[in-house]
Structure formats: C-alpha cells, structure tokens
N, C-alpha and C positions, 0 to 999 in steps of 0.2 A: 478495461474496467469502466464502470459507469461513471460518467463525469458529473452527475448531479451531486452537488454538495450543499450542505447547510453552512451558513456562517456562524462561527462560534467565537465568542470573546474569551481569550485566555488571559486571565488576570493574575493567576498565581500557579504555583507548582502543581497543586491539586487539579486545576483545570487542564493543565498540560498533560498530566498523567492520564486523566480520563480521556482526553482527545487521543492520546497515543494508543491506549488500549482499544478504543473503538475503531480507530483507523487500522491497527494491526489485525483485528478480527476480520475486518472487511477485506483486507489484502490477502490474508491467508485463506479465507473462504473462497475467494475467486481465483486468484493466481496459484495458490497452493493446490487447489483442486485440479486446475488445469495441468499442473506439473505432475500430480499423481496419475492422472489419466494418461498423459504422455508416457510416463514410466511404465505403466501397465501395458501399453501398446508396443513397447520395446522399439520405439522409433527415435533414433539418436537425434534426428533433425527436430522432431517435435519436443523432445526433452530439452534440447539447447534453446529453442525458441521460448518454451515455457519458463525455463530458468531465467532467461534474459528478461522476460516480461515481469517475473516476480521481482527481480532486482530493480528493474525500472520503476515498478510501482512503489517500492520502498524509497527510492531516490525522489520520486515525485512527491511522496508524502512529506519527506523531510524538507524539500524545497518549499512546499506549500506552507508549512508552519514558519519557516525562516523568512519567507517573503512577507508573511503577515506581521512578523516581529519588526521587520525593517520599515514598515509603513508608519510606525509610531514615532 
C-alpha cells in the first residue's frame, strides 16, 4: 500500500467517521482488488498472501489512528 499519508486532526466523532470511511475506501480499492485478482487466478498462495495483506492493512490503519490518539 502507498505509504504517503496526509495528517488529519480528529477532533470529534464526525472527523473520525470521515477518516475511517476514506481509509476503508483506500484499503478496499488496493488490497481488496489484489485479493480479487488472486482469487480469479485460482492460486491458493496468492489468495493467502493477498488476504493477509488486506488484514494487515486494516490493522495498520487502526494502529495509525490509535497512535495519533495516544500522542495527546
């Protein structure tokens, strides 16, 4: 996944919801697409790797926001 990110200030639930929606869109667009391609190719190894990458991208996004909250 592309590691270029913008800094966003999350000051309320609305900001958090907006961040979560945008982050989810980016994750699904990239990692979900990779998983779909691997499934189409019928490669169990590629499917497993793509599914793991999708899961890791979700974990990374959650850690990203929680790390930002811990700095305050």
